[in-house]
N, C-alpha and C positions, 0 to 999 in steps of 0.2 A: 168733812174734814180729812185732810191727809196727814199720813204719819211720816215725819221726816227723821231719817237716822243718819248720823254722821260722827266722824271721829278720826284721828289719825291711824287708828288700827283697823278701820273699817274694811271688811272684805265682802266679796259677792256673796259668799255663802251665809253672811250674816242676814243679808236682805231676804234671801230664800227662806232661811230659818224663821225669820220674823213674819214673813208673809204666811206662812203656815200657822204660826201662833195667833196671828191677829185675823186671819181670813181675808187678807188683802188679795184683790183680783188682778192687780198688775204692780210691777215693779218699774220704776222710771228713774234711771241714773241721772244725777244731777252733776256730779264730779267723781273723781277716782275715790274720794273720801266721803261720798254722801250719796244717798237715794231717797226717793220719794214713793212711799207705798200708798197706793190709791185704794180706796174702799176697805181700808182697815177698820177694825173695831177694837175698843179698849179691852185690855186683858190685865188681870191682876198681876201677873208675873213680868210684864213689860219693863217697868222701871228698874227692877233688880236685875233682869237678864241684860239690859244695856249696861248698866253701871258695872257689872262684873267684867264686861268686855271693854270697858273705857269708851262707851258710846253714849252720845248725846241724843235724846229723842224729843220729839215736839210735835203736838198736834196743831196743824195750821189750816186755817180756812181755805177753801178752794179760791182761787183767783186773787188773792192778796199779793199785790204788785209792788216791786221796790219803787219803780218810776212814779207811783202815786204819792211818795213821801216828798216833803218840802223841807224838813229839817231832821239831821241826826245830832243829838246832844250826847256827849260822853264825858265821864270822869277821866282824869288823868292818872294818878298813881294807882298802879296794880290794875288799870284798866288799858289805857292807850299805852302805857309804858309798863314794864315789869317791876319796877322798883317802887318803894315808898321813898321819895326823895329826901324828907326829913330825917328818916332812919339812916339813909346813906351820908347825909351830911354829919350827923352825930357819930357815925362809925369812923369817920377820919380821925376823931378825937377821943375814940375810945368810949363813945357814949350810946353805942347802939343798943345795948341791952336796956338801959334806962328808958330810952325814946321809944323803942319797938315795942315794949311792953304796954305803954300808954296807947301807943297807935292801934296795936291790936284789940285792945279792950274797947276803944272808941269805934273801931269799925264793926265790932260785934254788937254795938249799941249798949254797952255796959257803961259808959261814960259820956257825959254831956260833951259833944264835939267841940263846941266853942272853948269851954274851959280846959279840955284836954289839949287843945292846939295851943292855947296861950302858955299852958304849962310846959309843953314841949319846946315851944320858942324861947322861953326864958331859959331853958338848959343851953341853949346856943349862945348866950350872951358872951361877948368876948371873943368868939371865934372869928378867924380871918375870913372876910367875904369871899376870898380866891376859893374857898371850899366849895362853893356853889358851881364855880367854873369846873372844877376837878370832878364834881359829881356828873355834871352834864357831859363832859368829854370821856369820862373812864368808866362810868357805871350805868348810865341811862341807856336803855335799849328799848325799841318799840315792841309791843306784844306781837306774837305770830299772827299774821293775817292783817295787821293794821293797815298797811300800805295798799294792799288788795282792796279793802273795805273803803278807804279813802278815795281811791282811784274810780271805784264804782259809783261813789257819791257824785263825784265831780262829772263823770259821764252822764248821769241821770239828772244833774242840776240840783241836786240835794245839797243844802247848805249844812255847814259843819260848825257846831259850837262845842268848844272845850271849856267846861266849867269845872273849876277844881277848888278844894278845900286847902291845896297846895299853894305853891308859890309862882308869882308872875315871872320870876327869873327863868323858870322852865316853861311855863305855858307860852309866853312870848317868842321863845326860841323855836318851840314846836310849832306854833302857828306860822311862823315865817318859813320854817323848813318844810312844812307839809301842805302849806297853802290853805290854812283853815281860814273860815270866814269871821268867826268871832272866838274871843278867849277871855275868860274872867278867873282871876284868882286872888290870893292874898299877897301883899307886898311886905317883904321883910325890910325892917328898918336898919339901915347902914350908916355909921358915923366913923370917919376916920379909917376906913378900910376894913371895920369889923363889925359884926352884927351886934345890936344893942340888946337883944332878947325881946324886942317888941315888934308889933306890926303896925305899919303905917295905913291909915285909912279904914274904911269899912271892912269888917271880917266877912269873908264868903262862908256863911254858916249853912247849915242844912236847908233852913228856911229861905236863905238868900238864893240858893241853887235853884229852887223851884221858882221863885219870883224872876231870876235871870231867864229861866226857860220860858216862863209866860211872856216876858217882855220880849224876847226874841220872836216867838210864835206871832205876837201881835204885829211885830215890825214887819213880818214877812206876809202878814194877812193870811196865814195859815189856819188850819183846825187841829184840834187835838188828835184827830185820826191821822194826820199827815205828819206825826212826829213820832221818831224813834228815839229812846234814850237807854243809855248802856252805863252800868255802874256795878261796883263790888261791895261797897261798905254801907253801914247803917245810915251815914251821912247822905247817902244818894237817894234814899227812900222818898223823901218829898219831891225830888226831881223826877224820878221815874214813874211815880204815880201821876204825873201831869202828862205823861205820854200815852198816845194810842196803843203803842207797843213797846214794852220794856224788856231788856236783857240784863239777866243777872250773869256777869262775866267772872268765872272762877271766884264766886262770891261766897260771902258769909251766909249761914242759914236764914238769918231773918230777911235778906235779900231775895234769896232764892224763893222763899215762901210768898213774897209780895210782887215778884216780877212775872211777866207773861210767859218768858221762857227762861231757861238756864243754860248756859254752856259751861260745862265743867272740863271738857277735854279738848274741844275744838278750839281753833284760833278765832280771832275777830272776823275772819273772812267767813267764818261759820254763820254769821248774821245773814249773809246773802242767801244761804240755802233755805232760810225760813220765809222767802218771798219767791215769787215767780217773775 
């Protein structure tokens, strides 16, 4: 196993200090913000040492190659993008506090996701549908490193699946903008230019996320070991457990505990450093 250390504040001295702490026999730079320590051994102080310096650490098997992947599946809100779209829609009408409190509890796994989504969507009833365009144009930003990760996937011919408990208004635009292969999400019902407070069609629940991933894997003729999944909230758990490698990205504790790796400080391009 190799020890990967990375983060925006990474410095060469960090690698040297950790090599001494873990007994690593060599330091291999990966990028200006990451390195690989070969021959390192587990040390009880490693996690806390890295956390206090805003560094991510991960034990990665020798020879795990990004080029061996067939599919990368990721969540949208607070993963591919920095915002929770439904919170931002509500914020335009003074509803952020009500909606974001429900969102946060659902992402921590304290509320049933489907019920919490329906409750939040109900609060949007009567709002102008133009609010969706405003959120996309004015507030939606890609997470740091997202474009670099997507570019590497395309270069390696790894297919990209965006599967979200959010809304098709945003996933379809991101799919076209970023050249993603597949996208699934919920559809907000609109009548007379206003949101009705309901969803149209099947809800993309946590279980549905896992089903969509399995269906896509089967369509590609891939294996579980060839799948990488990234998420941040409790509703992503069924999906990430279907993947051979899973990443908890800036995630809630329950997700960090169940994912293969956690990235708390690095951008999405930090995923690339976990492979050779």
